[in-house]
BAFI-3210 file (N, C-alpha, C; in Angstrom, 3 decimals, decimal comma, padded with zeros to 6 digits):
// residues 48
n [1|2|3|4|5|6|7|8|9|10|11|12|13|14|15|16|17|18|19|20|21|22|23|24|25|26|27|28|29|30|31|32|33|34|35|36|37|38|39|40|41|42|43|44|45|46|47|48]
n.u [-052,958|-056,335|-058,572|-061,240|-061,174|-063,433|-064,586|-062,933|-063,381|-065,391|-069,019|-070,278|-068,230|-068,047|-070,525|-070,175|-068,296|-069,675|-070,354|-072,339|-074,647|-074,841|-075,165|-077,641|-079,242|-079,001|-080,182|-082,803|-083,505|-083,419|-085,378|-087,699|-087,750|-088,003|-090,369|-092,132|-091,883|-092,866|-095,501|-096,425|-096,271|-098,186|-100,511|-100,737|-101,688|-104,049|-107,567|-110,428]
n.v [128,388|129,085|128,924|130,007|131,035|130,554|128,319|126,314|125,964|123,948|123,717|123,383|124,214|126,922|127,691|127,187|129,103|131,432|133,016|134,587|133,836|131,192|131,646|132,971|130,923|129,024|130,414|130,665|127,967|127,164|128,878|127,944|125,307|125,700|127,222|125,409|123,324|124,590|125,140|122,533|121,666|123,368|122,622|120,025|120,134|119,146|119,631|121,107]
n.w [150,656|150,438|152,019|154,095|157,536|159,051|157,928|158,735|161,431|163,437|163,507|166,050|167,749|167,082|168,077|170,821|171,392|171,613|174,233|175,494|174,195|175,031|177,773|177,813|176,778|178,830|180,971|179,978|179,797|182,547|183,546|182,239|183,234|186,061|186,223|185,072|186,935|189,237|188,410|188,095|190,753|191,951|190,578|191,476|194,028|196,458|196,046|197,648]
ca.u [-054,295|-057,255|-059,807|-061,508|-060,997|-064,722|-064,859|-062,094|-063,902|-066,661|-070,194|-070,514|-067,211|-068,455|-071,629|-069,629|-067,510|-070,601|-070,632|-073,597|-075,727|-074,944|-075,712|-079,070|-079,897|-079,051|-081,195|-084,100|-083,742|-083,761|-086,656|-088,756|-087,794|-088,536|-091,778|-092,854|-091,875|-093,788|-096,864|-096,764|-096,510|-099,471|-101,605|-100,852|-102,263|-105,431|-108,613|-111,480]
ca.v [127,956|130,216|128,621|130,970|130,445|130,107|126,979|125,357|125,779|123,208|124,501|123,356|125,038|128,317|127,911|127,225|130,323|132,547|132,823|135,234|133,001|130,057|132,134|133,216|129,619|128,417|131,120|130,289|126,571|127,098|129,551|127,015|124,169|126,085|127,599|124,148|122,614|125,303|124,917|121,145|121,629|124,036|121,816|118,754|120,331|118,645|120,653|120,733]
ca.w [151,009|150,416|152,752|155,164|158,856|159,582|157,402|159,445|162,782|163,402|163,867|167,492|168,393|166,916|169,012|172,179|171,552|171,867|175,656|175,880|173,676|175,944|179,043|177,596|176,636|180,163|181,757|179,437|180,190|183,961|183,723|181,805|184,156|187,369|186,073|184,883|188,213|190,118|187,924|188,406|192,189|192,246|190,031|192,163|195,348|196,524|196,147|198,618]
c.u [-055,211|-058,575|-059,991|-061,429|-062,316|-065,099|-064,068|-062,623|-065,235|-067,816|-070,418|-069,467|-067,533|-069,603|-071,104|-068,803|-068,386|-071,115|-071,961|-074,802|-075,935|-075,544|-077,214|-079,828|-080,016|-080,120|-082,597|-084,467|-084,172|-085,077|-087,807|-088,878|-088,425|-089,985|-092,621|-092,963|-092,864|-095,233|-097,319|-097,052|-097,863|-100,640|-101,776|-101,397|-103,699|-106,426|-109,676|-112,682]
c.v [129,162|129,903|129,634|130,265|129,946|128,721|125,927|125,047|125,053|124,058|124,526|124,178|126,517|128,660|128,045|128,483|131,546|132,431|133,445|134,468|131,789|130,478|132,374|131,891|128,922|129,084|130,751|128,866|126,495|127,804|128,613|125,851|124,568|126,539|126,349|123,355|123,273|125,097|123,494|120,990|122,239|123,178|120,482|118,899|119,797|119,788|120,178|120,176]
c.w [151,101|151,117|153,857|156,509|159,433|159,061|158,153|160,848|162,706|163,939|165,385|168,241|168,247|167,854|170,438|172,422|171,816|173,299|176,056|175,356|174,579|177,287|178,911|177,464|177,984|181,018|181,278|179,846|181,653|184,256|183,359|182,778|185,484|187,287|185,870|186,162|189,186|189,708|188,242|189,903|192,543|191,755|190,756|193,576|195,375|196,680|197,155|197,956]
res [m|s|t|s|q|s|e|d|i|p|m|m|q|r|l|y|n|r|i|w|l|l|a|a|a|a|m|l|f|f|l|v|v|y|v|g|w|g|a|m|d|i|l|s|l|p|t|r]
***
């Protein structure tokens, strides 16, 4: 068999094997969520 090993591994498994990429994606996700949540809280404050 002359198939390369990268062809045998599914794309999502190769993505899940990149732990630093997943860590960066998680940090970016939480940063966007918390900044969005904070902005929504500030904008929902009543004005005088």
